[in-house]
C-alpha positions in Angstrom: 0.4 0.2 0.1 3.1 2.1 0.3 3.5 5.1 -2.1 4.5 8.8 -2.1 1.2 10.1 -1.8 1.6 7.7 2.3 4.7 8.5 2.6 3.9 12.9 2.0 0.6 12.2 4.6 3.4 9.4 6.7 6.0 12.9 6.9 2.5 15.3 7.5 1.2 13.1 10.6 5.1 13.6 11.9 5.0 17.2 11.3 2.1 18.1 13.0 3.2 15.5 16.0 6.3 17.9 16.1 4.4 21.0 16.1 2.3 20.5 18.5 5.5 19.8 20.6 7.0 22.5 20.1 3.9 24.8 20.7 3.5 22.5 24.2 6.9 23.8 25.3 5.9 27.6 24.8 2.8 27.0 26.8 2.2 28.3 30.2 2.5 25.0 32.3 -0.1 25.5 35.1 -2.3 23.1 37.2 -5.0 23.6 34.4 -2.8 23.3 31.2 -0.9 20.0 32.3 -3.3 17.6 31.9 -4.7 19.3 28.2 -0.7 19.2 27.5 -0.2 15.7 28.4 -3.4 14.5 26.1 -2.6 16.7 22.9 1.2 15.7 22.8 -0.7 11.7 23.6 -3.3 12.2 21.0 -1.3 14.0 18.2 1.4 11.5 18.4 -1.5 8.9 18.3 -2.3 10.4 14.8 1.0 9.1 13.1 1.4 6.4 14.7 -1.7 4.8 13.7 -1.1 6.1 10.1 2.1 3.9 9.8 -0.2 1.1 10.9 -2.6 1.6 8.8 0.2 1.5 5.7 1.6 -1.7 7.0 -2.0 -3.2 7.6 -2.3 -7.1 7.2 -6.1 -6.5 5.7 -8.3 -3.8 3.7 -10.7 -3.7 7.2 -7.7 -3.5 9.4 -6.5 -0.7 7.4 -10.2 1.4 7.3 -10.0 0.3 11.3 -6.8 2.2 11.7 -7.1 5.5 9.4 -10.8 5.7 11.2 -8.5 5.6 14.3 -6.1 8.8 12.5 -9.2 10.3 12.4 -10.8 9.7 15.5 -7.2 11.0 17.0 -7.0 14.3 15.4 -10.1 15.3 16.3 -9.4 14.3 20.1 -6.2 17.0 19.3 -8.3 19.6 17.7 -10.1 19.8 21.2 -7.0 19.9 23.6 -5.9 22.5 21.4 -8.9 24.3 21.8 -9.3 23.2 25.6 -5.4 25.0 26.4 -5.7 28.0 28.3 -3.4 30.0 26.7 -5.2 33.7 28.1 -1.5 35.1 29.7 0.1 34.1 25.8 -2.2 36.0 23.3 1.1 35.9 21.0 0.2 31.9 20.5 -3.1 32.9 19.1 -1.8 32.2 15.3 0.3 29.1 16.3 -2.8 27.3 17.8 -4.8 28.4 14.5 -2.7 26.6 12.2 -2.5 23.3 14.6 -6.0 23.3 14.7 -6.3 23.7 11.2 -4.1 20.8 10.6 -5.8 19.0 12.6 -9.3 19.6 10.7 -7.0 18.8 7.6 -5.8 16.0 8.7 -9.5 15.1 9.7 -11.1 15.6 6.0 -8.1 13.8 4.4 -8.9 10.7 6.7 -12.3 11.0 6.2 -11.8 11.5 2.2 -9.5 7.8 2.6 -12.0 6.0 4.7 -14.9 6.9 1.8 -12.7 5.7 -0.9 -11.3 2.8 0.8 -15.4 1.7 1.4 
């Protein structure tokens, strides 16, 4: 199943997870944000890890399942990004918006893959 397109999406999901981590390093680490930061780091990494798993799937059903997990994790990442409090760091709003936008785009890509695969 691996081709140039899959590699690009594999790279894109990896870079998304790395960008989330860079963003989290800039955040205020307080009692409110710490749990959400941990969650956004986990879910963003899961998008990438599950996409790799999808590319290595042994069946079409497994592939579709893994892509659905990718979509779910991207949606969850968007939730955590929106829950993280940046009221004291308004300068981070553009970065947050880009990351939320990327999560949305990934959800749409995974949705298209699911529809095409079924």
